[in-house]
Biotite code that builds the C-alpha atoms (Angstrom):
import biotite.structure as struc

atoms = struc.array([
    struc.Atom([112.693, 30.844, 111.186], chain_id="A", res_id=1, res_name="UNK", atom_name="CA", element="C"),
    struc.Atom([109.351, 32.849, 111.281], chain_id="A", res_id=2, res_name="UNK", atom_name="CA", element="C"),
    struc.Atom([109.588, 32.806, 115.061], chain_id="A", res_id=3, res_name="UNK", atom_name="CA", element="C"),
    struc.Atom([113.341, 32.960, 115.864], chain_id="A", res_id=4, res_name="UNK", atom_name="CA", element="C"),
    struc.Atom([115.064, 35.845, 116.926], chain_id="A", res_id=5, res_name="UNK", atom_name="CA", element="C"),
    struc.Atom([117.850, 38.028, 116.222], chain_id="A", res_id=6, res_name="UNK", atom_name="CA", element="C"),
    struc.Atom([119.227, 39.152, 119.855], chain_id="A", res_id=7, res_name="UNK", atom_name="CA", element="C"),
    struc.Atom([122.362, 40.246, 121.616], chain_id="A", res_id=8, res_name="UNK", atom_name="CA", element="C"),
    struc.Atom([125.080, 37.195, 122.151], chain_id="A", res_id=9, res_name="UNK", atom_name="CA", element="C"),
    struc.Atom([125.336, 35.939, 125.882], chain_id="A", res_id=10, res_name="UNK", atom_name="CA", element="C"),
    struc.Atom([128.068, 34.685, 127.585], chain_id="A", res_id=11, res_name="UNK", atom_name="CA", element="C"),
    struc.Atom([126.025, 31.175, 127.891], chain_id="A", res_id=12, res_name="UNK", atom_name="CA", element="C"),
    struc.Atom([126.014, 31.011, 124.273], chain_id="A", res_id=13, res_name="UNK", atom_name="CA", element="C"),
    struc.Atom([129.951, 31.432, 123.519], chain_id="A", res_id=14, res_name="UNK", atom_name="CA", element="C"),
    struc.Atom([130.551, 28.288, 122.829], chain_id="A", res_id=15, res_name="UNK", atom_name="CA", element="C"),
    struc.Atom([127.889, 27.462, 120.234], chain_id="A", res_id=16, res_name="UNK", atom_name="CA", element="C"),
    struc.Atom([129.509, 30.994, 118.472], chain_id="A", res_id=17, res_name="UNK", atom_name="CA", element="C"),
    struc.Atom([132.954, 29.599, 118.277], chain_id="A", res_id=18, res_name="UNK", atom_name="CA", element="C"),
    struc.Atom([131.400, 26.222, 116.946], chain_id="A", res_id=19, res_name="UNK", atom_name="CA", element="C"),
    struc.Atom([130.146, 28.213, 114.135], chain_id="A", res_id=20, res_name="UNK", atom_name="CA", element="C"),
    struc.Atom([133.478, 30.401, 114.152], chain_id="A", res_id=21, res_name="UNK", atom_name="CA", element="C"),
    struc.Atom([135.070, 26.790, 113.640], chain_id="A", res_id=22, res_name="UNK", atom_name="CA", element="C"),
    struc.Atom([132.964, 26.095, 110.712], chain_id="A", res_id=23, res_name="UNK", atom_name="CA", element="C"),
    struc.Atom([133.216, 29.538, 109.000], chain_id="A", res_id=24, res_name="UNK", atom_name="CA", element="C"),
    struc.Atom([137.025, 29.362, 109.107], chain_id="A", res_id=25, res_name="UNK", atom_name="CA", element="C"),
    struc.Atom([136.502, 25.771, 107.747], chain_id="A", res_id=26, res_name="UNK", atom_name="CA", element="C"),
    struc.Atom([134.357, 27.292, 104.912], chain_id="A", res_id=27, res_name="UNK", atom_name="CA", element="C"),
    struc.Atom([136.914, 29.764, 103.995], chain_id="A", res_id=28, res_name="UNK", atom_name="CA", element="C"),
    struc.Atom([140.349, 27.013, 103.985], chain_id="A", res_id=29, res_name="UNK", atom_name="CA", element="C"),
    struc.Atom([141.748, 28.862, 107.401], chain_id="A", res_id=30, res_name="UNK", atom_name="CA", element="C"),
    struc.Atom([140.895, 25.973, 109.927], chain_id="A", res_id=31, res_name="UNK", atom_name="CA", element="C"),
    struc.Atom([144.707, 25.740, 111.285], chain_id="A", res_id=32, res_name="UNK", atom_name="CA", element="C"),
    struc.Atom([144.433, 29.589, 111.958], chain_id="A", res_id=33, res_name="UNK", atom_name="CA", element="C"),
    struc.Atom([141.331, 29.518, 114.653], chain_id="A", res_id=34, res_name="UNK", atom_name="CA", element="C"),
    struc.Atom([143.157, 29.820, 118.273], chain_id="A", res_id=35, res_name="UNK", atom_name="CA", element="C"),
    struc.Atom([140.154, 31.214, 120.540], chain_id="A", res_id=36, res_name="UNK", atom_name="CA", element="C"),
    struc.Atom([138.927, 29.286, 123.343], chain_id="A", res_id=37, res_name="UNK", atom_name="CA", element="C"),
    struc.Atom([135.693, 29.149, 124.270], chain_id="A", res_id=38, res_name="UNK", atom_name="CA", element="C"),
    struc.Atom([136.335, 30.416, 127.550], chain_id="A", res_id=39, res_name="UNK", atom_name="CA", element="C"),
    struc.Atom([139.281, 33.218, 125.690], chain_id="A", res_id=40, res_name="UNK", atom_name="CA", element="C"),
    struc.Atom([136.170, 34.627, 123.231], chain_id="A", res_id=41, res_name="UNK", atom_name="CA", element="C"),
    struc.Atom([133.976, 34.733, 126.574], chain_id="A", res_id=42, res_name="UNK", atom_name="CA", element="C"),
    struc.Atom([136.073, 36.347, 128.484], chain_id="A", res_id=43, res_name="UNK", atom_name="CA", element="C"),
    struc.Atom([136.932, 39.221, 125.443], chain_id="A", res_id=44, res_name="UNK", atom_name="CA", element="C"),
    struc.Atom([133.086, 39.149, 125.319], chain_id="A", res_id=45, res_name="UNK", atom_name="CA", element="C"),
    struc.Atom([132.212, 39.372, 128.759], chain_id="A", res_id=46, res_name="UNK", atom_name="CA", element="C"),
    struc.Atom([134.593, 40.648, 130.392], chain_id="A", res_id=47, res_name="UNK", atom_name="CA", element="C"),
    struc.Atom([135.282, 44.132, 132.327], chain_id="A", res_id=48, res_name="UNK", atom_name="CA", element="C"),
    struc.Atom([136.612, 45.879, 129.128], chain_id="A", res_id=49, res_name="UNK", atom_name="CA", element="C"),
    struc.Atom([134.926, 43.774, 126.162], chain_id="A", res_id=50, res_name="UNK", atom_name="CA", element="C"),
    struc.Atom([136.494, 44.028, 122.863], chain_id="A", res_id=51, res_name="UNK", atom_name="CA", element="C"),
    struc.Atom([133.768, 42.939, 120.594], chain_id="A", res_id=52, res_name="UNK", atom_name="CA", element="C"),
    struc.Atom([129.745, 42.905, 120.404], chain_id="A", res_id=53, res_name="UNK", atom_name="CA", element="C"),
    struc.Atom([128.071, 39.857, 118.957], chain_id="A", res_id=54, res_name="UNK", atom_name="CA", element="C"),
    struc.Atom([124.475, 39.067, 117.549], chain_id="A", res_id=55, res_name="UNK", atom_name="CA", element="C"),
    struc.Atom([123.006, 35.589, 117.058], chain_id="A", res_id=56, res_name="UNK", atom_name="CA", element="C"),
    struc.Atom([119.887, 34.347, 115.042], chain_id="A", res_id=57, res_name="UNK", atom_name="CA", element="C"),
    struc.Atom([118.581, 31.776, 117.162], chain_id="A", res_id=58, res_name="UNK", atom_name="CA", element="C"),
    struc.Atom([115.823, 29.560, 115.846], chain_id="A", res_id=59, res_name="UNK", atom_name="CA", element="C"),
    struc.Atom([112.657, 28.103, 117.690], chain_id="A", res_id=60, res_name="UNK", atom_name="CA", element="C"),
    struc.Atom([113.625, 24.739, 119.216], chain_id="A", res_id=61, res_name="UNK", atom_name="CA", element="C"),
    struc.Atom([110.929, 23.103, 116.312], chain_id="A", res_id=62, res_name="UNK", atom_name="CA", element="C"),
    struc.Atom([113.518, 24.599, 113.314], chain_id="A", res_id=63, res_name="UNK", atom_name="CA", element="C"),
    struc.Atom([116.747, 23.319, 115.522], chain_id="A", res_id=64, res_name="UNK", atom_name="CA", element="C"),
    struc.Atom([119.619, 22.422, 112.856], chain_id="A", res_id=65, res_name="UNK", atom_name="CA", element="C"),
    struc.Atom([120.150, 18.759, 111.922], chain_id="A", res_id=66, res_name="UNK", atom_name="CA", element="C"),
    struc.Atom([122.103, 18.259, 115.173], chain_id="A", res_id=67, res_name="UNK", atom_name="CA", element="C"),
    struc.Atom([119.930, 19.593, 117.256], chain_id="A", res_id=68, res_name="UNK", atom_name="CA", element="C"),
    struc.Atom([121.167, 23.270, 117.610], chain_id="A", res_id=69, res_name="UNK", atom_name="CA", element="C"),
    struc.Atom([119.617, 26.675, 118.022], chain_id="A", res_id=70, res_name="UNK", atom_name="CA", element="C"),
    struc.Atom([121.981, 29.026, 117.471], chain_id="A", res_id=71, res_name="UNK", atom_name="CA", element="C"),
    struc.Atom([122.267, 29.060, 113.855], chain_id="A", res_id=72, res_name="UNK", atom_name="CA", element="C"),
    struc.Atom([124.365, 32.000, 112.891], chain_id="A", res_id=73, res_name="UNK", atom_name="CA", element="C"),
    struc.Atom([126.078, 35.097, 114.064], chain_id="A", res_id=74, res_name="UNK", atom_name="CA", element="C"),
    struc.Atom([127.407, 38.442, 113.723], chain_id="A", res_id=75, res_name="UNK", atom_name="CA", element="C"),
    struc.Atom([130.657, 39.572, 115.281], chain_id="A", res_id=76, res_name="UNK", atom_name="CA", element="C"),
    struc.Atom([131.135, 43.761, 115.662], chain_id="A", res_id=77, res_name="UNK", atom_name="CA", element="C"),
    struc.Atom([133.468, 46.372, 117.278], chain_id="A", res_id=78, res_name="UNK", atom_name="CA", element="C"),
    struc.Atom([133.498, 50.016, 117.039], chain_id="A", res_id=79, res_name="UNK", atom_name="CA", element="C"),
    struc.Atom([136.194, 51.837, 115.294], chain_id="A", res_id=80, res_name="UNK", atom_name="CA", element="C"),
    struc.Atom([137.204, 55.280, 114.381], chain_id="A", res_id=81, res_name="UNK", atom_name="CA", element="C"),
    struc.Atom([137.857, 56.949, 110.980], chain_id="A", res_id=82, res_name="UNK", atom_name="CA", element="C"),
    struc.Atom([140.029, 60.322, 111.055], chain_id="A", res_id=83, res_name="UNK", atom_name="CA", element="C"),
    struc.Atom([137.762, 61.537, 108.200], chain_id="A", res_id=84, res_name="UNK", atom_name="CA", element="C"),
    struc.Atom([134.503, 60.433, 108.800], chain_id="A", res_id=85, res_name="UNK", atom_name="CA", element="C"),
    struc.Atom([134.258, 59.741, 112.524], chain_id="A", res_id=86, res_name="UNK", atom_name="CA", element="C"),
    struc.Atom([132.401, 56.929, 114.506], chain_id="A", res_id=87, res_name="UNK", atom_name="CA", element="C"),
    struc.Atom([132.756, 53.423, 112.407], chain_id="A", res_id=88, res_name="UNK", atom_name="CA", element="C"),
    struc.Atom([131.389, 49.846, 113.078], chain_id="A", res_id=89, res_name="UNK", atom_name="CA", element="C"),
    struc.Atom([133.492, 47.145, 111.449], chain_id="A", res_id=90, res_name="UNK", atom_name="CA", element="C"),
    struc.Atom([131.705, 43.812, 111.197], chain_id="A", res_id=91, res_name="UNK", atom_name="CA", element="C"),
    struc.Atom([134.543, 41.112, 111.727], chain_id="A", res_id=92, res_name="UNK", atom_name="CA", element="C"),
    struc.Atom([132.042, 38.141, 110.919], chain_id="A", res_id=93, res_name="UNK", atom_name="CA", element="C"),
    struc.Atom([128.782, 37.415, 109.438], chain_id="A", res_id=94, res_name="UNK", atom_name="CA", element="C"),
    struc.Atom([127.843, 33.494, 109.119], chain_id="A", res_id=95, res_name="UNK", atom_name="CA", element="C"),
    struc.Atom([124.797, 31.209, 108.497], chain_id="A", res_id=96, res_name="UNK", atom_name="CA", element="C"),
    struc.Atom([124.837, 27.684, 108.605], chain_id="A", res_id=97, res_name="UNK", atom_name="CA", element="C"),
    struc.Atom([124.567, 26.099, 105.306], chain_id="A", res_id=98, res_name="UNK", atom_name="CA", element="C"),
    struc.Atom([121.034, 24.260, 106.041], chain_id="A", res_id=99, res_name="UNK", atom_name="CA", element="C"),
    struc.Atom([119.835, 27.831, 107.108], chain_id="A", res_id=100, res_name="UNK", atom_name="CA", element="C"),
    struc.Atom([121.072, 30.173, 104.118], chain_id="A", res_id=101, res_name="UNK", atom_name="CA", element="C"),
    struc.Atom([118.879, 31.779, 101.460], chain_id="A", res_id=102, res_name="UNK", atom_name="CA", element="C"),
    struc.Atom([115.982, 32.835, 104.134], chain_id="A", res_id=103, res_name="UNK", atom_name="CA", element="C"),
    struc.Atom([116.866, 35.862, 105.181], chain_id="A", res_id=104, res_name="UNK", atom_name="CA", element="C"),
    struc.Atom([118.969, 35.665, 108.391], chain_id="A", res_id=105, res_name="UNK", atom_name="CA", element="C"),
    struc.Atom([122.363, 36.755, 106.900], chain_id="A", res_id=106, res_name="UNK", atom_name="CA", element="C"),
    struc.Atom([120.166, 40.304, 106.279], chain_id="A", res_id=107, res_name="UNK", atom_name="CA", element="C"),
    struc.Atom([118.573, 40.287, 109.158], chain_id="A", res_id=108, res_name="UNK", atom_name="CA", element="C"),
    struc.Atom([121.719, 39.836, 111.423], chain_id="A", res_id=109, res_name="UNK", atom_name="CA", element="C"),
    struc.Atom([123.685, 42.508, 108.606], chain_id="A", res_id=110, res_name="UNK", atom_name="CA", element="C"),
    struc.Atom([120.546, 44.877, 109.268], chain_id="A", res_id=111, res_name="UNK", atom_name="CA", element="C"),
    struc.Atom([120.735, 44.573, 113.060], chain_id="A", res_id=112, res_name="UNK", atom_name="CA", element="C"),
    struc.Atom([124.240, 45.355, 112.920], chain_id="A", res_id=113, res_name="UNK", atom_name="CA", element="C"),
    struc.Atom([123.801, 48.222, 110.638], chain_id="A", res_id=114, res_name="UNK", atom_name="CA", element="C"),
    struc.Atom([121.163, 49.581, 113.082], chain_id="A", res_id=115, res_name="UNK", atom_name="CA", element="C"),
    struc.Atom([123.217, 49.377, 115.744], chain_id="A", res_id=116, res_name="UNK", atom_name="CA", element="C"),
    struc.Atom([126.004, 51.392, 114.162], chain_id="A", res_id=117, res_name="UNK", atom_name="CA", element="C"),
    struc.Atom([123.452, 54.159, 113.349], chain_id="A", res_id=118, res_name="UNK", atom_name="CA", element="C"),
    struc.Atom([122.308, 54.127, 117.093], chain_id="A", res_id=119, res_name="UNK", atom_name="CA", element="C"),
    struc.Atom([125.674, 54.755, 118.229], chain_id="A", res_id=120, res_name="UNK", atom_name="CA", element="C"),
    struc.Atom([126.261, 57.761, 115.702], chain_id="A", res_id=121, res_name="UNK", atom_name="CA", element="C"),
    struc.Atom([128.457, 56.069, 113.140], chain_id="A", res_id=122, res_name="UNK", atom_name="CA", element="C"),
    struc.Atom([128.840, 57.108, 109.420], chain_id="A", res_id=123, res_name="UNK", atom_name="CA", element="C"),
    struc.Atom([130.003, 53.820, 107.946], chain_id="A", res_id=124, res_name="UNK", atom_name="CA", element="C"),
    struc.Atom([130.210, 49.968, 108.178], chain_id="A", res_id=125, res_name="UNK", atom_name="CA", element="C"),
    struc.Atom([133.179, 48.122, 107.398], chain_id="A", res_id=126, res_name="UNK", atom_name="CA", element="C"),
    struc.Atom([133.676, 44.804, 106.954], chain_id="A", res_id=127, res_name="UNK", atom_name="CA", element="C"),
    struc.Atom([135.911, 42.688, 104.706], chain_id="A", res_id=128, res_name="UNK", atom_name="CA", element="C"),
    struc.Atom([134.981, 39.134, 102.232], chain_id="A", res_id=129, res_name="UNK", atom_name="CA", element="C"),
    struc.Atom([137.994, 36.927, 100.690], chain_id="A", res_id=130, res_name="UNK", atom_name="CA", element="C"),
    struc.Atom([138.107, 37.570, 96.784], chain_id="A", res_id=131, res_name="UNK", atom_name="CA", element="C"),
    struc.Atom([137.124, 34.199, 95.754], chain_id="A", res_id=132, res_name="UNK", atom_name="CA", element="C"),
    struc.Atom([134.120, 34.007, 97.992], chain_id="A", res_id=133, res_name="UNK", atom_name="CA", element="C"),
    struc.Atom([132.232, 35.879, 95.425], chain_id="A", res_id=134, res_name="UNK", atom_name="CA", element="C"),
    struc.Atom([128.509, 34.708, 96.587], chain_id="A", res_id=135, res_name="UNK", atom_name="CA", element="C"),
    struc.Atom([129.162, 36.989, 99.708], chain_id="A", res_id=136, res_name="UNK", atom_name="CA", element="C"),
    struc.Atom([130.721, 40.062, 97.389], chain_id="A", res_id=137, res_name="UNK", atom_name="CA", element="C"),
    struc.Atom([127.555, 39.818, 95.229], chain_id="A", res_id=138, res_name="UNK", atom_name="CA", element="C"),
    struc.Atom([125.452, 39.718, 98.431], chain_id="A", res_id=139, res_name="UNK", atom_name="CA", element="C"),
    struc.Atom([126.879, 42.371, 99.619], chain_id="A", res_id=140, res_name="UNK", atom_name="CA", element="C"),
    struc.Atom([126.719, 44.340, 96.675], chain_id="A", res_id=141, res_name="UNK", atom_name="CA", element="C"),
    struc.Atom([123.402, 43.715, 96.569], chain_id="A", res_id=142, res_name="UNK", atom_name="CA", element="C"),
    struc.Atom([122.474, 45.350, 99.765], chain_id="A", res_id=143, res_name="UNK", atom_name="CA", element="C"),
    struc.Atom([124.407, 48.763, 98.760], chain_id="A", res_id=144, res_name="UNK", atom_name="CA", element="C"),
    struc.Atom([127.539, 47.766, 99.948], chain_id="A", res_id=145, res_name="UNK", atom_name="CA", element="C"),
    struc.Atom([130.639, 49.709, 97.929], chain_id="A", res_id=146, res_name="UNK", atom_name="CA", element="C"),
    struc.Atom([133.928, 47.269, 96.784], chain_id="A", res_id=147, res_name="UNK", atom_name="CA", element="C"),
    struc.Atom([136.864, 49.710, 98.068], chain_id="A", res_id=148, res_name="UNK", atom_name="CA", element="C"),
    struc.Atom([139.201, 47.362, 97.057], chain_id="A", res_id=149, res_name="UNK", atom_name="CA", element="C"),
    struc.Atom([137.626, 47.799, 93.382], chain_id="A", res_id=150, res_name="UNK", atom_name="CA", element="C"),
    struc.Atom([136.899, 51.649, 93.731], chain_id="A", res_id=151, res_name="UNK", atom_name="CA", element="C"),
    struc.Atom([139.763, 52.738, 95.500], chain_id="A", res_id=152, res_name="UNK", atom_name="CA", element="C"),
    struc.Atom([142.430, 50.387, 96.279], chain_id="A", res_id=153, res_name="UNK", atom_name="CA", element="C"),
    struc.Atom([142.721, 50.133, 99.114], chain_id="A", res_id=154, res_name="UNK", atom_name="CA", element="C"),
    struc.Atom([144.650, 47.787, 100.532], chain_id="A", res_id=155, res_name="UNK", atom_name="CA", element="C"),
    struc.Atom([144.020, 46.189, 104.377], chain_id="A", res_id=156, res_name="UNK", atom_name="CA", element="C"),
    struc.Atom([147.263, 44.750, 106.275], chain_id="A", res_id=157, res_name="UNK", atom_name="CA", element="C"),
    struc.Atom([148.040, 43.194, 109.499], chain_id="A", res_id=158, res_name="UNK", atom_name="CA", element="C"),
    struc.Atom([150.689, 42.575, 111.866], chain_id="A", res_id=159, res_name="UNK", atom_name="CA", element="C"),
    struc.Atom([150.724, 38.770, 113.449], chain_id="A", res_id=160, res_name="UNK", atom_name="CA", element="C"),
    struc.Atom([152.007, 38.183, 117.242], chain_id="A", res_id=161, res_name="UNK", atom_name="CA", element="C"),
    struc.Atom([155.504, 37.940, 116.235], chain_id="A", res_id=162, res_name="UNK", atom_name="CA", element="C"),
    struc.Atom([156.005, 40.892, 113.639], chain_id="A", res_id=163, res_name="UNK", atom_name="CA", element="C"),
    struc.Atom([153.740, 43.211, 116.120], chain_id="A", res_id=164, res_name="UNK", atom_name="CA", element="C"),
    struc.Atom([156.753, 42.018, 119.265], chain_id="A", res_id=165, res_name="UNK", atom_name="CA", element="C"),
    struc.Atom([159.593, 43.125, 116.581], chain_id="A", res_id=166, res_name="UNK", atom_name="CA", element="C"),
    struc.Atom([157.944, 46.600, 115.671], chain_id="A", res_id=167, res_name="UNK", atom_name="CA", element="C"),
    struc.Atom([157.301, 47.300, 119.172], chain_id="A", res_id=168, res_name="UNK", atom_name="CA", element="C"),
    struc.Atom([161.140, 46.244, 120.132], chain_id="A", res_id=169, res_name="UNK", atom_name="CA", element="C"),
    struc.Atom([162.067, 48.267, 117.489], chain_id="A", res_id=170, res_name="UNK", atom_name="CA", element="C"),
    struc.Atom([163.094, 45.657, 115.166], chain_id="A", res_id=171, res_name="UNK", atom_name="CA", element="C"),
    struc.Atom([160.423, 45.622, 112.253], chain_id="A", res_id=172, res_name="UNK", atom_name="CA", element="C"),
    struc.Atom([161.355, 43.792, 108.620], chain_id="A", res_id=173, res_name="UNK", atom_name="CA", element="C"),
    struc.Atom([162.630, 46.324, 107.282], chain_id="A", res_id=174, res_name="UNK", atom_name="CA", element="C"),
    struc.Atom([163.579, 50.272, 108.296], chain_id="A", res_id=175, res_name="UNK", atom_name="CA", element="C"),
    struc.Atom([162.836, 51.801, 105.178], chain_id="A", res_id=176, res_name="UNK", atom_name="CA", element="C"),
    struc.Atom([159.563, 53.875, 106.150], chain_id="A", res_id=177, res_name="UNK", atom_name="CA", element="C"),
    struc.Atom([156.606, 54.055, 103.030], chain_id="A", res_id=178, res_name="UNK", atom_name="CA", element="C"),
    struc.Atom([157.071, 56.965, 100.832], chain_id="A", res_id=179, res_name="UNK", atom_name="CA", element="C"),
    struc.Atom([153.861, 58.833, 102.608], chain_id="A", res_id=180, res_name="UNK", atom_name="CA", element="C"),
    struc.Atom([155.570, 58.862, 105.745], chain_id="A", res_id=181, res_name="UNK", atom_name="CA", element="C"),
])
């Protein structure tokens, strides 16, 4: 991909990126969790209030994938805030099609996201990796990432829509507050 480019995702790339999101979910054995449509993904990134930013790795036409695709990877990110450190950038996904791995594309995508964060005054770049994806964990560690699970014991949580609904209505699963509150 010597002549290829890392560039900002455009609205017309959304269907290709959703295809890659589905590939990533399949790799992670979580295909059934992908509910986003091409239309929703496009609106969420290119609507009046964008919720995410995305970079794509685009191969030149002569180096396209076996099925003729030129968008061969992506890095999706958004901005968050740390009450301790200030501005943060969160890398939600980093994915490169298997046939294009080992060519430095993932590192270029991640480096470009880090550069965006620095340009925006971010003090940290955060992301998560599945505990069984040892090759990804090793890759991140080689790039200088700190494993907060091992170092600081952080656990990441989420509320699904139904749990959020219950919480918003004052009906969470338990009335008992955590000890630190």
